[in-house]
C-alpha positions, 0 to 999 in steps of 0.5 A: 652483416658488416660492410667491407671498406670496398663496399663502404666506399662504393655505398658513399660514391653512390650516394654522391651519385644520387645527390649529383643526379638530383642536382642535374635532373637525372630522373632515370638514374635516380629512379633505379637507385630508388627502385633498388632501396636508396633513401628518397630523404638522402641528404648531403653534409648541409642537410639538402635532400634530393628533393631540395637539390632537384627543386633549387635547380628547377627540375620538375620531372625529378622533383615529381619523381622524388614526391611520388617516392614519398620524399618529405616535401617540407623537410628543412636543411640544416639552415632551416630552409624548405624546398619551397623556400629555395623555389620561391627564391629562385622563381620556379613556378612549375616546381612550386605547383608540384610542391604545393600540390604535395603539401608544401606550406608557403607559411612554414618559418624558415628556421636559421634565416631570422627575420627581416624588419622583425618579420619572420621569413617564409616561402611567401615572404621570399616570393614578395622580397625577391619580387617573384610576383607569379610565385607570390600569387600562386601561394596567396591563391593556394592559401586562399587569402583575401586581398586584404591579407595579402601584405601589400605594405610589406610588398611595397617595402620589399620593392623599395628595399629591392630598388634601393639595394640595386641602385646602391649596388650600381652606385658603389660599382661606379665609385670603384671604377673611378 
């Protein structure tokens, strides 16, 4: 069956509405669409799935709904980033727990993010780099890493560079004011 132009336009509008609903945490609206056949792994033009959008905007109820409908928990976007990496960057602990409980891997390499100081980036390393200590601890406990393997040197380096970056940024702002 071929879609008429009006039908195709409406279908595209519904997809955009679903992506907006995920971003805004509109779980009830999304649930109705999923019940009527909306693909749970629907993605926008950048490869961000409904789950990625809901997770990145800290909507745990919507994240749980999408996971219940079978969303791929470690599906990367076009930049190679997973929902767990976005949550580690933003610091959303509750959403991180939901993703971990559904099988997300804090050691999944993050595709196009490259390396930092020769170290491949993962959600765990994002948490460390951005000072998300609660999420880092959650990931380490999930992985059951012994204390000796919890990257203490890398954590100190990440903390140093974070402080240096903030200090440098302040110095640049002060120079620009003068």
